[in-house]
TILO-222973 format. One record per residue (C-alpha): residue in three letters; residue number from 1; x negated, y, z negated. Coordinates in pm, 1 decimal. Example, Ala and Ser with C-alpha at 12.3 -4.5 7.8 and 13.67 -1.06 7.14 Angstrom:
residues 2
REC rest  nr        u        v        w
REC  ala   1  -1230.0   -450.0   -780.0
REC  ser   2  -1367.0   -106.0   -714.0
***
This chain:
residues 68
REC rest  nr        u        v        w
REC  met   1 -11154.6  11144.1  -7623.1
REC  leu   2 -11242.4  10785.5  -7567.4
REC  ala   3 -11579.2  10791.4  -7741.9
REC  gly   4 -11434.2  10986.8  -8017.6
REC  cys   5 -11130.4  10741.8  -8086.7
REC  ala   6 -11399.8  10432.6  -8083.9
REC  tyr   7 -11628.8  10617.4  -8313.1
REC  val   8 -11384.3  10707.9  -8570.9
REC  leu   9 -11213.6  10348.5  -8558.9
REC  ser  10 -11551.5  10192.1  -8595.5
REC  tyr  11 -11644.4  10420.8  -8863.9
REC  val  12 -11315.3  10373.4  -9067.1
REC  leu  13 -11264.5  10014.5  -9019.7
REC  gly  14 -11653.5   9960.5  -9032.3
REC  met  15 -11614.7   9617.8  -9207.1
REC  gly  16 -11869.0   9449.4  -9001.5
REC  ile  17 -11696.8   9541.1  -8655.2
REC  ser  18 -11954.0   9650.3  -8400.4
REC  gln  19 -11903.2   9993.8  -8225.1
REC  ile  20 -11971.8   9809.6  -7895.5
REC  leu  21 -11667.7   9600.2  -7957.1
REC  thr  22 -11457.2   9890.6  -8074.1
REC  val  23 -11536.5  10051.7  -7730.9
REC  phe  24 -11426.3   9739.1  -7551.5
REC  ile  25 -11117.4   9737.2  -7718.9
REC  val  26 -11002.5  10080.6  -7692.6
REC  thr  27 -11153.0  10090.9  -7319.9
REC  leu  28 -10916.3   9796.0  -7240.2
REC  leu  29 -10634.3   9949.2  -7408.6
REC  ala  30 -10687.4  10280.1  -7236.1
REC  ser  31 -10748.4  10103.6  -6902.3
REC  thr  32 -10413.7   9933.8  -6957.2
REC  met  33 -10214.8  10236.8  -7025.6
REC  val  34 -10344.7  10440.0  -6713.7
REC  ile  35 -10264.3  10130.5  -6500.6
REC  asp  36  -9915.7  10140.1  -6661.2
REC  gly  37  -9862.0  10512.8  -6547.3
REC  ile  38  -9895.4  10835.4  -6668.8
REC  lys  39  -9597.7  10861.2  -6909.3
REC  val  40  -9766.2  10573.4  -7110.2
REC  ser  41 -10097.5  10722.4  -7077.7
REC  ala  42 -10013.7  11059.7  -7229.1
REC  lys  43  -9810.7  10867.1  -7514.5
REC  tyr  44 -10133.8  10679.6  -7584.7
REC  ala  45 -10351.2  11002.0  -7584.8
REC  met  46 -10097.7  11166.5  -7800.0
REC  val  47 -10096.9  10884.0  -8077.2
REC  thr  48 -10488.8  10822.7  -8068.9
REC  ser  49 -10547.9  11198.2  -8106.9
REC  thr  50 -10303.8  11227.7  -8414.7
REC  ile  51 -10456.5  10930.9  -8574.3
REC  glu  52 -10801.9  11083.4  -8481.2
REC  ile  53 -10671.3  11425.5  -8646.5
REC  ala  54 -10523.1  11271.9  -8956.8
REC  ile  55 -10837.0  11063.1  -9035.7
REC  met  56 -11068.0  11367.1  -9005.1
REC  val  57 -10828.0  11556.4  -9251.7
REC  ala  58 -10815.4  11299.6  -9487.2
REC  leu  59 -11204.5  11286.7  -9467.8
REC  ser  60 -11242.3  11648.1  -9521.7
REC  ile  61 -11008.4  11644.9  -9827.7
REC  ile  62 -11211.5  11362.8  -9979.5
REC  phe  63 -11527.1  11532.5  -9912.8
REC  leu  64 -11398.2  11860.4 -10079.1
REC  his  65 -11271.2  11652.3 -10383.9
REC  ile  66 -11595.6  11475.6 -10416.9
REC  ser  67 -11804.1  11797.0 -10361.4
REC  gly  68 -11611.6  11982.4 -10648.2
***
């Protein structure tokens, strides 16, 4: 999930943001959440998964619209 989140964020934000920098930021955030506890970590996982799914749905709709 960590790699998927970093990839989607670097792809969507793409404006000169390095994928390595995105992975570092996501890893730092995820590590902080894990250290804080399981409840916070679970909320982080749910939020990032929801964002990832929303972006994939939006891209699917855009690609369907473009393809006719």
